[in-house]
Residue, then its C-alpha position, 0 to 999 in steps of 0.5 A: x500499499x502506498x501513502x502519498x501524505x506520509x511520503x509528502x510529511x517524511x521527505x519535508x522532515x528528512x529535507x529540514x533535518x538535513x539543511x537542504x534548500x528544496x526536496x522533489x517528490x513524484x505530484x500527486x494533487x493531494x500533495x499539491x494541496x498541503x503544500x499550498x496550505x503550507x505555502x500560504x502559513x508561512x512554513x514552505x517559500x514556494x513550489x513548483x510542478x514540473x513535467x509532462x508525463x511523470x510531474x515532479x512536485x518541488x518544495x523549496x524549504x524556508x529557514x529562519x536562522x539557524x533552523x527550519x521553519x518546521x520545527x516538526x511534522x507529524x501525519x496525524x490520519x493514517x491509511x490504517x486508523x483514519x481520524x475526523x474531526x468535527x469544525x467545532x472540535x478541530x485540535x490546536x497544535x500547540x496552542x494555535x502556535x501550529x497548524x493542522x491540515x484538514x481535507x474538507x468536501x472543499x478541499x484541503x485548507x488550514x484548521x483555522x480556515x476550516x472552523x471559520x467555514x464551519x467544515x470539519x474533515x479528515x485531518x491530514x496533518x500537524x505542523x509547527 
């Protein structure tokens, strides 16, 4: 079984730990949507999709001083145990200092955006 979110999370975590300026991985719409949320929240500098037949997703990591902007990134919902949350029960990461990424019926968005839109869904990952 292949889990694209686990692939994304591990690639970003390892790239940030090794202070790589960018990381590359195979493209999927879910990965691109999660990275778009990370970019809008300020955890990633930019990203780009390249290739015709086999698309690649290149993520430019962001660093602040001597450390990465991403201290930790964890996958919450896994193929063996899916985690869902109602709009009123979306967990806050580090008391609001981090971001929860949620897959809602209106698309992938941050936990704060999902609460404002009164949408629940699958909790994809947590970033701080």
